C-alpha positions as CSV (number, residue, x, y, z in Angstrom):
1,M,-64.6,3.8,-9.1
2,N,-66.2,3.3,-5.7
3,L,-69.7,2.3,-4.9
4,N,-70.9,5.9,-4.2
5,E,-69.5,7.1,-7.5
6,I,-71.3,4.3,-9.3
7,L,-74.6,5.1,-7.6
8,A,-74.1,8.7,-8.5
9,E,-73.5,7.8,-12.1
10,F,-76.7,5.8,-12.1
11,E,-78.7,8.6,-10.6
12,V,-77.4,11.2,-13.0
13,D,-78.3,9.1,-16.0
14,K,-81.8,8.3,-14.6
15,S,-82.4,11.9,-13.6
16,W,-82.1,13.4,-17.1
17,R,-84.1,10.5,-18.6
18,D,-86.9,11.0,-16.0
19,N,-86.9,14.8,-16.8
20,D,-87.5,14.1,-20.4
21,L,-90.4,11.7,-19.6
22,V,-91.9,14.2,-17.1
23,F,-92.1,16.9,-19.8
24,F,-94.3,14.8,-22.0
25,E,-96.1,13.2,-19.0
26,N,-97.3,16.6,-17.9
27,Q,-98.7,17.3,-21.3
28,L,-100.5,13.9,-21.3
29,A,-101.9,14.4,-17.8
30,N,-103.1,18.0,-18.5
31,E,-104.7,17.1,-21.8
32,Q,-108.5,16.6,-21.5
33,D,-109.1,15.5,-25.0
34,E,-108.7,11.6,-25.0
35,E,-107.8,11.5,-28.7
36,K,-104.9,14.0,-28.1
37,Q,-103.9,12.0,-25.0
38,R,-103.4,8.9,-27.2
39,I,-101.3,10.8,-29.7
40,I,-99.0,12.1,-26.9
41,S,-98.9,8.6,-25.4
42,K,-97.3,7.2,-28.5
43,A,-94.3,9.6,-28.2
44,L,-94.1,8.7,-24.5
45,I,-94.0,4.9,-25.2
46,L,-91.1,5.4,-27.7
47,L,-89.2,7.5,-25.2
48,L,-89.9,5.1,-22.3
49,Y,-88.4,2.2,-24.3
50,A,-85.4,4.3,-25.4
51,N,-84.8,5.3,-21.7
52,F,-85.2,1.7,-20.5
53,E,-82.7,0.3,-23.0
54,G,-80.2,3.2,-22.5
55,H,-80.3,3.1,-18.7
56,V,-80.2,-0.7,-18.3
57,K,-77.3,-0.8,-20.8
58,L,-75.4,1.9,-18.8
59,I,-75.9,-0.1,-15.6
60,F,-74.5,-3.3,-17.1
61,Q,-71.7,-1.5,-18.8
62,T,-70.7,0.2,-15.5
63,Y,-70.6,-3.2,-13.8
64,V,-68.3,-4.6,-16.5
65,K,-66.1,-1.4,-16.6
66,T,-65.7,-1.6,-12.8
67,I,-64.5,-5.2,-12.9
68,N,-62.1,-4.4,-15.8
69,Q,-60.6,-1.7,-13.6
70,E,-60.0,-4.0,-10.7
71,N,-56.8,-5.5,-12.4
72,L,-57.9,-9.0,-11.6
73,Y,-56.7,-12.2,-13.3
74,C,-59.1,-14.8,-14.8
75,K,-58.3,-17.1,-11.9
76,D,-59.8,-14.5,-9.5
77,V,-63.2,-14.2,-11.0
78,I,-66.3,-16.5,-11.4
79,Y,-66.4,-18.9,-14.3
80,Q,-69.0,-16.8,-16.3
81,L,-66.6,-13.8,-16.3
82,Q,-63.6,-16.0,-17.1
83,A,-65.5,-17.2,-20.2
84,C,-66.4,-13.6,-21.2
85,S,-62.8,-12.4,-20.7
86,L,-61.3,-15.3,-22.7
87,D,-63.6,-14.8,-25.6
88,N,-60.8,-14.4,-28.1
89,E,-59.0,-17.5,-26.8
90,F,-62.2,-19.6,-27.2
91,R,-62.9,-18.3,-30.7
92,E,-59.3,-19.1,-31.8
93,Y,-59.7,-22.6,-30.2
94,K,-62.7,-23.2,-32.5
95,S,-61.2,-21.5,-35.5
96,P,-60.5,-23.9,-38.5
97,T,-57.5,-21.9,-39.6
98,H,-54.1,-21.8,-37.8
99,K,-52.6,-18.5,-36.6
100,P,-49.0,-19.1,-35.7
101,K,-48.7,-15.8,-33.8
102,H,-51.5,-16.6,-31.3
103,R,-50.1,-16.6,-27.8
104,I,-51.8,-19.9,-26.8
105,F,-52.3,-21.9,-30.0
106,K,-48.9,-21.8,-31.6
107,K,-48.5,-25.3,-33.0
108,E,-49.6,-26.8,-36.3
109,H,-51.4,-30.1,-35.9
110,P,-51.9,-33.0,-38.3
111,K,-55.0,-32.9,-40.4
112,G,-57.8,-34.6,-38.4
113,F,-56.2,-33.8,-35.1
114,V,-56.5,-30.0,-35.0
115,E,-59.2,-29.9,-32.3
116,L,-57.4,-32.5,-30.1
117,G,-54.1,-30.7,-30.6
118,R,-55.7,-27.4,-29.5
119,R,-57.2,-29.0,-26.5
120,I,-53.8,-30.2,-25.5
121,E,-52.3,-26.8,-26.0
122,F,-55.1,-25.2,-24.0
123,L,-54.3,-27.6,-21.1
124,E,-50.6,-27.1,-21.4
125,N,-51.1,-23.3,-21.1
126,L,-53.9,-23.4,-18.6
127,E,-51.8,-21.7,-15.9
128,E,-50.8,-18.9,-18.2
129,I,-54.4,-18.5,-19.4
130,M,-55.7,-18.2,-15.8
131,T,-53.2,-15.4,-15.2
132,T,-54.6,-13.4,-18.1
133,P,-55.9,-10.0,-16.9
134,V,-59.7,-9.8,-16.9
135,K,-60.7,-7.5,-19.8
136,I,-64.3,-8.1,-20.8
137,N,-65.5,-6.6,-24.1
138,Q,-68.4,-4.4,-23.1
139,D,-69.9,-4.0,-26.5
140,K,-70.0,-7.8,-27.1
141,I,-71.1,-8.9,-23.7
142,I,-73.7,-6.1,-23.2
143,D,-75.1,-6.5,-26.7
144,T,-78.7,-5.3,-26.7
145,E,-79.1,-6.7,-30.2
146,S,-81.1,-3.6,-31.3
147,N,-84.0,-4.7,-29.1
148,L,-83.5,-5.2,-25.3
149,S,-86.1,-8.0,-25.2
150,K,-86.8,-10.4,-22.4
151,T,-84.5,-13.0,-24.1
152,V,-81.7,-10.5,-24.5
153,V,-81.9,-9.4,-20.8
154,H,-81.7,-13.0,-19.8
155,K,-78.6,-13.5,-22.0
156,I,-76.8,-10.6,-20.4
157,I,-77.7,-11.7,-16.9
158,Y,-76.4,-15.2,-17.6
159,R,-73.1,-14.0,-19.1
160,L,-72.4,-11.8,-16.1
161,G,-73.1,-14.6,-13.6
162,F,-76.1,-13.0,-12.0
163,D,-78.8,-14.9,-10.2
164,E,-81.3,-15.5,-13.0
165,N,-84.1,-16.2,-10.5
166,I,-83.9,-12.7,-9.1
167,I,-85.8,-11.5,-12.3
168,D,-88.7,-13.9,-12.7
169,D,-90.9,-14.2,-15.8
170,K,-93.6,-12.1,-14.3
171,A,-91.2,-9.2,-13.6
172,I,-89.7,-9.2,-17.0
173,E,-92.9,-9.6,-19.0
174,C,-93.2,-5.8,-19.1
175,V,-90.2,-5.8,-21.5
176,E,-92.1,-7.8,-24.1
177,K,-95.2,-5.6,-23.5
178,L,-93.2,-2.4,-24.0
179,L,-91.5,-3.8,-27.1
180,N,-94.8,-4.8,-28.5
181,F,-96.1,-1.3,-27.8
182,R,-93.1,0.3,-29.5
183,N,-93.4,-2.1,-32.5
184,N,-97.1,-1.5,-32.8
185,I,-96.4,2.2,-33.2
186,A,-93.7,1.7,-35.8
187,H,-95.8,-0.7,-37.8
188,G,-98.9,1.4,-37.6
189,S,-101.0,-1.4,-36.0
190,K,-101.7,0.8,-32.9
191,K,-102.6,4.1,-34.4
192,S,-104.9,5.0,-31.5
193,G,-102.2,5.1,-28.8
194,W,-102.9,4.7,-25.1
195,T,-104.5,6.5,-22.2
196,Y,-102.6,8.1,-19.4
197,D,-103.5,5.3,-17.0
198,E,-102.3,2.6,-19.5
199,Y,-99.0,4.5,-19.9
200,Q,-98.5,4.8,-16.2
201,E,-99.1,1.1,-15.7
202,I,-96.4,0.0,-18.1
203,K,-94.0,2.7,-16.8
204,K,-94.4,1.4,-13.2
205,E,-93.6,-2.2,-14.3
206,V,-90.6,-1.1,-16.3
207,N,-89.2,0.9,-13.4
208,Q,-89.6,-2.0,-11.0
209,L,-87.6,-4.2,-13.4
210,V,-84.9,-1.6,-13.7
211,Q,-84.7,-1.4,-10.0
212,K,-84.2,-5.1,-9.6
213,I,-81.4,-5.1,-12.2
214,K,-79.7,-2.2,-10.4
215,Q,-80.0,-3.9,-7.0
216,Q,-78.4,-7.0,-8.5
217,V,-75.5,-5.0,-9.8
218,I,-75.0,-3.1,-6.6
219,E,-75.1,-6.3,-4.6
220,H,-72.5,-8.0,-6.7
221,L,-70.2,-5.1,-6.6
222,S,-70.6,-4.4,-2.8
223,N,-70.2,-8.1,-1.9
224,E,-67.6,-8.8,-4.7
225,K,-69.7,-11.6,-6.0
226,Y,-67.8,-11.4,-9.3
227,K,-64.9,-13.0,-7.5
228,K,-64.4,-16.7,-6.9
229,P,-65.5,-17.4,-3.3
230,H,-62.0,-18.3,-2.1
231,E,-60.7,-15.0,-3.4
232,Q,-63.1,-12.9,-1.4
C-alpha cells in the first residue's frame, strides 16, 4: 500500500463518518426549540465519540498493517516495534511453565534457575530473534480497551514509537471531555444535553486531535521513521 492509497483510505472512512454527523447536525442547527436541540445533541455526542474511536483505530491499524506488509525483520525496525512484534517471545520468556516446542526457549532449566536459563537462551538466539519477520498483532497493540481515553491514546502512541510530545495534554483533554459527555448520557447524569454551540466546540477539538494523530502516522510512513536510523 502506497501513501496515496493510505490517504485515500483515511479520507473514505472520514467521509462517511462526517456524512452521518452532518445529517444530525443539520437537524440540530435548524431546530429552534432549545429543549429539542439538547435532545438531538445527545445522539450527536454518542455518534461523535463512536466516529472518533473508529476513525483513530483505523488510522493506527493502517499504520501497523503497512509495516507488517513491508517484509521487514526485527533488526530493521525501531525498538518499540521490535518489542511489539516479539510479544509472544517475551511472554514465553516470562512464563513459569516450560514449552519444549518453543522455537527460542527449548531447554529445561534447574529449579531456581529458570529465569537465568531463559536469559541465556535469549542471548544465545539473539541473532535468530532479530531476523524474525515483523508481524505486529493489530488487535493487541491497537487495543482501545472499550474506551479510547486519554491514557489509552498515550499507550498506543508509546507502543508504536511516536513522538509523545506531538500530542500534548491540552490537545488530548478533549478526549476526556468527550468520554465524560458520553458517560453522562449513559448514566443519566446529563439528561438536558448540550446546545449546538457546545457540541461544535467539542467537535472542533476532537477533529484537531485526530488531525494531529493522522499527521504523525503519515510523517512516520513517508519518512520511514518506523525503521532504525541506519536502515533508512
